[in-house]
C-alpha positions, -999 to +999 in steps of 0.1 A: +843+198+503+824+201+534+827+174+560+798+150+560+809+121+584+824+121+619+834+088+634+843+093+670+835+055+682+857+042+709+872+077+720+872+095+752+847+121+738+829+144+763+801+168+761+827+194+754+837+174+724+802+170+711+800+209+712+826+210+684+800+192+661+775+221+666+790+242+636+793+214+613+758+216+602+764+197+569+772+165+588+752+135+576+766+106+595+779+108+632+792+076+649+794+081+687+793+041+697+814+034+728+815+070+738+808+064+774+816+097+787+788+118+767+759+126+788+723+139+780+739+173+775+753+163+743+720+159+726+717+196+723+747+195+697+733+166+678+697+179+675+711+208+657+725+187+630+696+189+607+710+171+576+720+141+599+708+108+585+727+082+604+735+083+642+750+054+661+746+055+699+754+020+707+769+012+741+761+046+757+760+045+794+754+081+804+721+089+784+688+086+800+651+099+792+662+134+788+688+127+762+666+102+741+635+126+744+654+153+728+659+131+696+626+116+697+610+141+673+638+144+651+626+126+618+655+128+593+672+096+603+676+069+577+696+049+603+694+053+641+714+027+658+708+022+697+716-007+718+731-016+750+720+015+767+725+016+803+692+032+811+660+044+790+624+043+800+606+015+782+587+025+751+608+059+749+625+050+717+594+034+700 
């Protein structure tokens, strides 16, 4: 069966690691909470996952407006968890 869930929470994942998600187009759930080394560059890999319904970005430290703006128009999420972000423009996530 195809891989549908990836949990990288509390790992030392980098933008290079997020690139490994790119070919996994069947992913429905990605948990990246506490992956504090990921930056805005990783949004390109995540936004290509068109079946993605669940994304957890809690405790991200290196994402800002550019990263969240890249996901803003993505409308497939059933659950999109964001919290304790180091920086984001007010209103960007609404």
